[in-house]
ZASE-621437 format. One record per residue (C-alpha): y, x, z. Coordinates in steps of 0.25 Angstrom, whole numbers, plus 5000, padded with zeros to 4 digits. Example, Ala and Ser with C-alpha at 12.3 -4.5 7.8 and 13.67 -1.06 7.14 Angstrom:
<pts>
<pt yy="4982" xx="5049" zz="5031"/>
<pt yy="4996" xx="5055" zz="5029"/>
</pts>
This chain:
<pts>
<pt yy="5474" xx="5346" zz="5557"/>
<pt yy="5477" xx="5355" zz="5567"/>
<pt yy="5490" xx="5350" zz="5572"/>
<pt yy="5482" xx="5336" zz="5573"/>
<pt yy="5471" xx="5344" zz="5580"/>
<pt yy="5481" xx="5349" zz="5591"/>
<pt yy="5487" xx="5335" zz="5594"/>
<pt yy="5474" xx="5330" zz="5596"/>
<pt yy="5468" xx="5338" zz="5604"/>
<pt yy="5480" xx="5342" zz="5613"/>
<pt yy="5477" xx="5330" zz="5622"/>
<pt yy="5462" xx="5334" zz="5623"/>
<pt yy="5466" xx="5349" zz="5628"/>
<pt yy="5475" xx="5345" zz="5636"/>
<pt yy="5465" xx="5335" zz="5644"/>
<pt yy="5455" xx="5347" zz="5645"/>
<pt yy="5455" xx="5359" zz="5656"/>
<pt yy="5465" xx="5368" zz="5651"/>
<pt yy="5457" xx="5379" zz="5649"/>
<pt yy="5445" xx="5371" zz="5642"/>
<pt yy="5456" xx="5367" zz="5632"/>
<pt yy="5461" xx="5379" zz="5629"/>
<pt yy="5446" xx="5383" zz="5626"/>
<pt yy="5446" xx="5370" zz="5618"/>
<pt yy="5457" xx="5373" zz="5609"/>
<pt yy="5452" xx="5388" zz="5606"/>
<pt yy="5439" xx="5382" zz="5602"/>
<pt yy="5448" xx="5373" zz="5591"/>
<pt yy="5455" xx="5384" zz="5588"/>
<pt yy="5443" xx="5390" zz="5584"/>
<pt yy="5436" xx="5379" zz="5576"/>
<pt yy="5446" xx="5369" zz="5570"/>
<pt yy="5451" xx="5374" zz="5557"/>
<pt yy="5463" xx="5378" zz="5556"/>
<pt yy="5471" xx="5382" zz="5541"/>
<pt yy="5480" xx="5393" zz="5540"/>
<pt yy="5496" xx="5391" zz="5544"/>
<pt yy="5506" xx="5391" zz="5535"/>
<pt yy="5512" xx="5404" zz="5533"/>
<pt yy="5525" xx="5406" zz="5543"/>
<pt yy="5539" xx="5405" zz="5539"/>
<pt yy="5543" xx="5419" zz="5536"/>
<pt yy="5556" xx="5418" zz="5545"/>
<pt yy="5545" xx="5417" zz="5557"/>
<pt yy="5538" xx="5430" zz="5554"/>
<pt yy="5541" xx="5440" zz="5565"/>
<pt yy="5536" xx="5457" zz="5565"/>
<pt yy="5536" xx="5460" zz="5579"/>
<pt yy="5526" xx="5473" zz="5584"/>
<pt yy="5523" xx="5477" zz="5570"/>
<pt yy="5517" xx="5464" zz="5567"/>
<pt yy="5520" xx="5451" zz="5558"/>
<pt yy="5520" xx="5438" zz="5564"/>
<pt yy="5520" xx="5426" zz="5556"/>
<pt yy="5528" xx="5420" zz="5567"/>
<pt yy="5530" xx="5422" zz="5581"/>
<pt yy="5522" xx="5411" zz="5588"/>
<pt yy="5510" xx="5417" zz="5594"/>
<pt yy="5500" xx="5411" zz="5603"/>
<pt yy="5500" xx="5419" zz="5618"/>
<pt yy="5489" xx="5425" zz="5623"/>
<pt yy="5479" xx="5415" zz="5632"/>
<pt yy="5477" xx="5405" zz="5621"/>
<pt yy="5466" xx="5413" zz="5613"/>
<pt yy="5460" xx="5422" zz="5624"/>
<pt yy="5449" xx="5427" zz="5616"/>
<pt yy="5452" xx="5428" zz="5602"/>
<pt yy="5445" xx="5415" zz="5598"/>
<pt yy="5456" xx="5410" zz="5590"/>
<pt yy="5467" xx="5418" zz="5584"/>
<pt yy="5465" xx="5415" zz="5571"/>
<pt yy="5466" xx="5400" zz="5573"/>
<pt yy="5478" xx="5403" zz="5581"/>
<pt yy="5484" xx="5410" zz="5570"/>
<pt yy="5482" xx="5397" zz="5560"/>
<pt yy="5489" xx="5390" zz="5570"/>
<pt yy="5501" xx="5397" zz="5567"/>
<pt yy="5504" xx="5406" zz="5576"/>
<pt yy="5510" xx="5419" zz="5573"/>
<pt yy="5501" xx="5427" zz="5582"/>
<pt yy="5489" xx="5425" zz="5590"/>
<pt yy="5488" xx="5433" zz="5605"/>
<pt yy="5473" xx="5433" zz="5611"/>
<pt yy="5470" xx="5436" zz="5625"/>
<pt yy="5470" xx="5439" zz="5636"/>
<pt yy="5458" xx="5447" zz="5634"/>
<pt yy="5451" xx="5456" zz="5644"/>
<pt yy="5441" xx="5469" zz="5641"/>
<pt yy="5430" xx="5461" zz="5647"/>
<pt yy="5427" xx="5446" zz="5647"/>
<pt yy="5433" xx="5439" zz="5659"/>
<pt yy="5431" xx="5424" zz="5665"/>
<pt yy="5447" xx="5424" zz="5669"/>
<pt yy="5450" xx="5416" zz="5682"/>
<pt yy="5441" xx="5404" zz="5686"/>
<pt yy="5446" xx="5390" zz="5682"/>
<pt yy="5453" xx="5381" zz="5682"/>
<pt yy="5464" xx="5392" zz="5678"/>
<pt yy="5472" xx="5385" zz="5666"/>
<pt yy="5481" xx="5372" zz="5672"/>
<pt yy="5491" xx="5366" zz="5663"/>
<pt yy="5506" xx="5360" zz="5669"/>
<pt yy="5505" xx="5349" zz="5659"/>
<pt yy="5519" xx="5344" zz="5663"/>
<pt yy="5526" xx="5358" zz="5663"/>
<pt yy="5518" xx="5362" zz="5650"/>
<pt yy="5512" xx="5374" zz="5656"/>
<pt yy="5499" xx="5380" zz="5659"/>
<pt yy="5495" xx="5389" zz="5672"/>
<pt yy="5483" xx="5400" zz="5669"/>
<pt yy="5475" xx="5409" zz="5678"/>
<pt yy="5466" xx="5413" zz="5669"/>
<pt yy="5464" xx="5426" zz="5671"/>
<pt yy="5462" xx="5436" zz="5658"/>
<pt yy="5450" xx="5425" zz="5653"/>
<pt yy="5444" xx="5435" zz="5642"/>
<pt yy="5432" xx="5436" zz="5632"/>
<pt yy="5435" xx="5450" zz="5633"/>
<pt yy="5438" xx="5461" zz="5623"/>
<pt yy="5426" xx="5461" zz="5617"/>
<pt yy="5424" xx="5446" zz="5612"/>
<pt yy="5439" xx="5445" zz="5608"/>
<pt yy="5439" xx="5460" zz="5600"/>
<pt yy="5427" xx="5453" zz="5592"/>
<pt yy="5437" xx="5440" zz="5589"/>
<pt yy="5447" xx="5448" zz="5586"/>
<pt yy="5439" xx="5457" zz="5577"/>
<pt yy="5434" xx="5446" zz="5569"/>
<pt yy="5446" xx="5440" zz="5567"/>
<pt yy="5455" xx="5453" zz="5563"/>
<pt yy="5455" xx="5452" zz="5548"/>
<pt yy="5461" xx="5437" zz="5550"/>
<pt yy="5476" xx="5444" zz="5551"/>
<pt yy="5487" xx="5437" zz="5561"/>
<pt yy="5493" xx="5444" zz="5573"/>
<pt yy="5483" xx="5442" zz="5584"/>
<pt yy="5487" xx="5449" zz="5597"/>
<pt yy="5478" xx="5454" zz="5610"/>
<pt yy="5481" xx="5451" zz="5623"/>
<pt yy="5474" xx="5461" zz="5632"/>
<pt yy="5474" xx="5459" zz="5648"/>
<pt yy="5464" xx="5467" zz="5660"/>
<pt yy="5450" xx="5462" zz="5665"/>
<pt yy="5455" xx="5455" zz="5679"/>
<pt yy="5444" xx="5466" zz="5685"/>
<pt yy="5447" xx="5477" zz="5677"/>
<pt yy="5448" xx="5491" zz="5684"/>
<pt yy="5457" xx="5496" zz="5676"/>
<pt yy="5468" xx="5484" zz="5669"/>
<pt yy="5475" xx="5494" zz="5660"/>
<pt yy="5462" xx="5500" zz="5653"/>
<pt yy="5459" xx="5487" zz="5651"/>
<pt yy="5470" xx="5486" zz="5642"/>
<pt yy="5469" xx="5498" zz="5636"/>
<pt yy="5455" xx="5494" zz="5632"/>
<pt yy="5459" xx="5482" zz="5626"/>
<pt yy="5469" xx="5489" zz="5617"/>
<pt yy="5459" xx="5498" zz="5613"/>
<pt yy="5450" xx="5487" zz="5609"/>
<pt yy="5459" xx="5476" zz="5604"/>
<pt yy="5469" xx="5485" zz="5596"/>
<pt yy="5461" xx="5485" zz="5581"/>
<pt yy="5462" xx="5469" zz="5583"/>
<pt yy="5475" xx="5466" zz="5589"/>
<pt yy="5487" xx="5463" zz="5583"/>
<pt yy="5494" xx="5465" zz="5597"/>
<pt yy="5492" xx="5468" zz="5610"/>
<pt yy="5497" xx="5461" zz="5621"/>
<pt yy="5496" xx="5469" zz="5636"/>
<pt yy="5493" xx="5457" zz="5645"/>
<pt yy="5498" xx="5460" zz="5660"/>
<pt yy="5505" xx="5448" zz="5664"/>
<pt yy="5494" xx="5437" zz="5667"/>
<pt yy="5496" xx="5432" zz="5682"/>
<pt yy="5480" xx="5429" zz="5682"/>
<pt yy="5474" xx="5443" zz="5682"/>
<pt yy="5476" xx="5448" zz="5698"/>
<pt yy="5485" xx="5461" zz="5696"/>
<pt yy="5488" xx="5461" zz="5681"/>
<pt yy="5502" xx="5458" zz="5681"/>
<pt yy="5502" xx="5471" zz="5690"/>
<pt yy="5501" xx="5479" zz="5676"/>
<pt yy="5517" xx="5475" zz="5672"/>
<pt yy="5521" xx="5484" zz="5687"/>
<pt yy="5527" xx="5495" zz="5680"/>
<pt yy="5519" xx="5507" zz="5682"/>
<pt yy="5505" xx="5499" zz="5678"/>
<pt yy="5513" xx="5495" zz="5665"/>
<pt yy="5517" xx="5507" zz="5662"/>
<pt yy="5501" xx="5513" zz="5664"/>
<pt yy="5498" xx="5501" zz="5656"/>
<pt yy="5506" xx="5500" zz="5643"/>
<pt yy="5506" xx="5515" zz="5643"/>
<pt yy="5490" xx="5514" zz="5641"/>
<pt yy="5489" xx="5503" zz="5632"/>
<pt yy="5499" xx="5507" zz="5622"/>
<pt yy="5492" xx="5519" zz="5622"/>
<pt yy="5480" xx="5511" zz="5619"/>
<pt yy="5485" xx="5506" zz="5608"/>
<pt yy="5491" xx="5518" zz="5601"/>
<pt yy="5476" xx="5524" zz="5600"/>
<pt yy="5472" xx="5510" zz="5596"/>
<pt yy="5482" xx="5511" zz="5583"/>
<pt yy="5477" xx="5524" zz="5577"/>
<pt yy="5465" xx="5515" zz="5573"/>
<pt yy="5471" xx="5500" zz="5576"/>
<pt yy="5485" xx="5502" zz="5573"/>
<pt yy="5497" xx="5498" zz="5580"/>
<pt yy="5494" xx="5487" zz="5589"/>
<pt yy="5507" xx="5481" zz="5597"/>
<pt yy="5505" xx="5481" zz="5612"/>
<pt yy="5513" xx="5468" zz="5619"/>
<pt yy="5514" xx="5469" zz="5636"/>
<pt yy="5514" xx="5455" zz="5640"/>
<pt yy="5523" xx="5451" zz="5654"/>
<pt yy="5523" xx="5441" zz="5664"/>
<pt yy="5534" xx="5431" zz="5665"/>
<pt yy="5532" xx="5435" zz="5681"/>
<pt yy="5540" xx="5448" zz="5680"/>
<pt yy="5552" xx="5450" zz="5688"/>
<pt yy="5563" xx="5455" zz="5679"/>
<pt yy="5563" xx="5471" zz="5685"/>
<pt yy="5547" xx="5469" zz="5682"/>
<pt yy="5551" xx="5466" zz="5667"/>
<pt yy="5560" xx="5476" zz="5665"/>
<pt yy="5549" xx="5487" zz="5669"/>
<pt yy="5539" xx="5481" zz="5661"/>
<pt yy="5550" xx="5481" zz="5648"/>
<pt yy="5552" xx="5495" zz="5651"/>
<pt yy="5538" xx="5500" zz="5651"/>
<pt yy="5535" xx="5491" zz="5639"/>
<pt yy="5545" xx="5498" zz="5633"/>
<pt yy="5542" xx="5511" zz="5637"/>
<pt yy="5527" xx="5509" zz="5631"/>
<pt yy="5534" xx="5502" zz="5618"/>
<pt yy="5524" xx="5490" zz="5618"/>
<pt yy="5527" xx="5483" zz="5607"/>
<pt yy="5531" xx="5470" zz="5614"/>
<pt yy="5530" xx="5461" zz="5626"/>
<pt yy="5524" xx="5448" zz="5628"/>
<pt yy="5533" xx="5438" zz="5639"/>
<pt yy="5527" xx="5432" zz="5647"/>
<pt yy="5513" xx="5428" zz="5653"/>
<pt yy="5512" xx="5416" zz="5662"/>
<pt yy="5518" xx="5416" zz="5675"/>
<pt yy="5515" xx="5413" zz="5688"/>
<pt yy="5528" xx="5407" zz="5692"/>
<pt yy="5529" xx="5392" zz="5693"/>
<pt yy="5543" xx="5388" zz="5687"/>
<pt yy="5549" xx="5378" zz="5696"/>
<pt yy="5549" xx="5367" zz="5686"/>
<pt yy="5536" xx="5365" zz="5684"/>
<pt yy="5530" xx="5350" zz="5686"/>
<pt yy="5514" xx="5354" zz="5689"/>
<pt yy="5517" xx="5358" zz="5700"/>
<pt yy="5502" xx="5357" zz="5706"/>
<pt yy="5497" xx="5365" zz="5693"/>
<pt yy="5508" xx="5373" zz="5694"/>
<pt yy="5502" xx="5380" zz="5707"/>
<pt yy="5490" xx="5385" zz="5700"/>
<pt yy="5489" xx="5402" zz="5699"/>
<pt yy="5491" xx="5408" zz="5685"/>
<pt yy="5501" xx="5410" zz="5675"/>
<pt yy="5509" xx="5398" zz="5670"/>
<pt yy="5511" xx="5397" zz="5656"/>
<pt yy="5519" xx="5387" zz="5647"/>
<pt yy="5532" xx="5379" zz="5646"/>
<pt yy="5533" xx="5382" zz="5662"/>
<pt yy="5535" xx="5397" zz="5658"/>
<pt yy="5546" xx="5396" zz="5648"/>
<pt yy="5558" xx="5399" zz="5655"/>
<pt yy="5553" xx="5411" zz="5662"/>
<pt yy="5544" xx="5419" zz="5650"/>
<pt yy="5557" xx="5417" zz="5641"/>
<pt yy="5565" xx="5423" zz="5651"/>
<pt yy="5557" xx="5436" zz="5654"/>
<pt yy="5557" xx="5436" zz="5639"/>
<pt yy="5571" xx="5438" zz="5639"/>
<pt yy="5570" xx="5447" zz="5649"/>
<pt yy="5560" xx="5453" zz="5644"/>
<pt yy="5569" xx="5454" zz="5628"/>
<pt yy="5581" xx="5459" zz="5635"/>
<pt yy="5572" xx="5472" zz="5642"/>
<pt yy="5565" xx="5476" zz="5631"/>
<pt yy="5578" xx="5477" zz="5622"/>
<pt yy="5569" xx="5475" zz="5610"/>
<pt yy="5560" xx="5485" zz="5612"/>
<pt yy="5548" xx="5475" zz="5607"/>
<pt yy="5547" xx="5462" zz="5605"/>
<pt yy="5543" xx="5450" zz="5612"/>
<pt yy="5533" xx="5439" zz="5612"/>
<pt yy="5537" xx="5427" zz="5621"/>
<pt yy="5527" xx="5419" zz="5628"/>
<pt yy="5528" xx="5407" zz="5638"/>
<pt yy="5534" xx="5393" zz="5637"/>
<pt yy="5533" xx="5393" zz="5621"/>
<pt yy="5531" xx="5377" zz="5617"/>
<pt yy="5541" xx="5376" zz="5606"/>
<pt yy="5551" xx="5381" zz="5598"/>
<pt yy="5562" xx="5379" zz="5606"/>
<pt yy="5555" xx="5389" zz="5618"/>
<pt yy="5550" xx="5398" zz="5607"/>
<pt yy="5564" xx="5401" zz="5602"/>
<pt yy="5568" xx="5402" zz="5616"/>
<pt yy="5558" xx="5413" zz="5617"/>
<pt yy="5563" xx="5421" zz="5605"/>
<pt yy="5578" xx="5418" zz="5610"/>
<pt yy="5573" xx="5426" zz="5623"/>
<pt yy="5565" xx="5439" zz="5616"/>
<pt yy="5554" xx="5432" zz="5610"/>
<pt yy="5550" xx="5438" zz="5596"/>
<pt yy="5537" xx="5434" zz="5596"/>
<pt yy="5531" xx="5420" zz="5606"/>
<pt yy="5519" xx="5417" zz="5610"/>
<pt yy="5515" xx="5401" zz="5614"/>
<pt yy="5502" xx="5397" zz="5621"/>
<pt yy="5503" xx="5386" zz="5633"/>
<pt yy="5514" xx="5377" zz="5625"/>
<pt yy="5502" xx="5375" zz="5613"/>
<pt yy="5497" xx="5367" zz="5625"/>
<pt yy="5505" xx="5357" zz="5627"/>
<pt yy="5513" xx="5358" zz="5612"/>
<pt yy="5500" xx="5360" zz="5604"/>
<pt yy="5500" xx="5369" zz="5591"/>
<pt yy="5512" xx="5363" zz="5586"/>
<pt yy="5518" xx="5373" zz="5594"/>
<pt yy="5516" xx="5384" zz="5584"/>
<pt yy="5523" xx="5378" zz="5573"/>
<pt yy="5534" xx="5371" zz="5582"/>
<pt yy="5539" xx="5384" zz="5587"/>
<pt yy="5538" xx="5389" zz="5571"/>
<pt yy="5547" xx="5378" zz="5566"/>
<pt yy="5557" xx="5379" zz="5578"/>
<pt yy="5558" xx="5394" zz="5576"/>
<pt yy="5561" xx="5393" zz="5561"/>
<pt yy="5572" xx="5382" zz="5564"/>
<pt yy="5579" xx="5392" zz="5575"/>
<pt yy="5579" xx="5403" zz="5563"/>
<pt yy="5586" xx="5391" zz="5554"/>
<pt yy="5595" xx="5389" zz="5565"/>
<pt yy="5600" xx="5400" zz="5568"/>
<pt yy="5601" xx="5406" zz="5553"/>
<pt yy="5590" xx="5417" zz="5559"/>
<pt yy="5582" xx="5424" zz="5548"/>
<pt yy="5571" xx="5428" zz="5560"/>
<pt yy="5566" xx="5425" zz="5573"/>
<pt yy="5570" xx="5440" zz="5576"/>
<pt yy="5584" xx="5435" zz="5579"/>
<pt yy="5581" xx="5425" zz="5588"/>
<pt yy="5574" xx="5435" zz="5597"/>
<pt yy="5580" xx="5438" zz="5611"/>
<pt yy="5593" xx="5429" zz="5607"/>
<pt yy="5592" xx="5423" zz="5620"/>
<pt yy="5587" xx="5433" zz="5629"/>
<pt yy="5598" xx="5440" zz="5635"/>
<pt yy="5607" xx="5427" zz="5639"/>
<pt yy="5591" xx="5421" zz="5644"/>
<pt yy="5591" xx="5433" zz="5656"/>
<pt yy="5603" xx="5430" zz="5661"/>
<pt yy="5601" xx="5417" zz="5665"/>
<pt yy="5595" xx="5411" zz="5678"/>
<pt yy="5579" xx="5414" zz="5679"/>
<pt yy="5571" xx="5404" zz="5678"/>
<pt yy="5564" xx="5396" zz="5688"/>
</pts>
């Protein structure tokens, strides 16, 4: 039934303003009855960050910003859901229009600017569904006008530790002025020291909650050296590579829309984000697992991400153009790849092409 609904609704959603279509999709998930999905094949199960994932395919932050439908998303077949980005205080974000589809390129530009219902609203929703199970991570960010950005992250760690499966520290959105400065070595060192300290303090009553760092695909390799080194120093549990890009690949065909300010996601981001994933993998030297995100819109792109170094995957923009059938397509193709390679786990594929990728010419 949900597949039929998806096929019938996609033309309608594509005809609407992108942000209105997104809001309608969230409402549909809240009210359309969804049966519990069949159990995933054991071959797709992964134990990562101390958590048991039924499959490696998650939905990225940005789709369910305010934790309105995490359980519905899990019932669609995702192995995990990441809500947010959540900010301590509610904020509207940037003025509309702020989301632009590049239909021919199968990409999206957004400059939402951390629009968030705020800590209190999201916390109440996650607390209400805490007994439902499933892996639901919380992506956290700072308010635009805060005098203490690092303090905002610490506050959110303290607030959400009892209900978060994991945290993602988002310092890589291009749409909050100055936020990406937190990726610079001195600022990042202080941020991770305080965040990890807050996590350790909260673990006494909430248990250990993994902390992941989400980075930009626009970092230079020298900056990436610093970021990975500091992440290893503070023993973060993982990294997500990467956020949207402010770059505009030469191959884009919708040149007029491509001039819009904001972060680019979807298919045009795939090559850059996958290269940065491989570069991160070789620098991490298995110190922590990576989540690959950016342009995953098929089984083939999912497999490429894993071979570049991803233990887990996240999708978002690909759903806009491919529909929810993308979830089962990726899982089916992962199983087929395991059979072709005579492997008994996805772990054997992780990073198998990373070193070779880093020797290739830089994607343009």
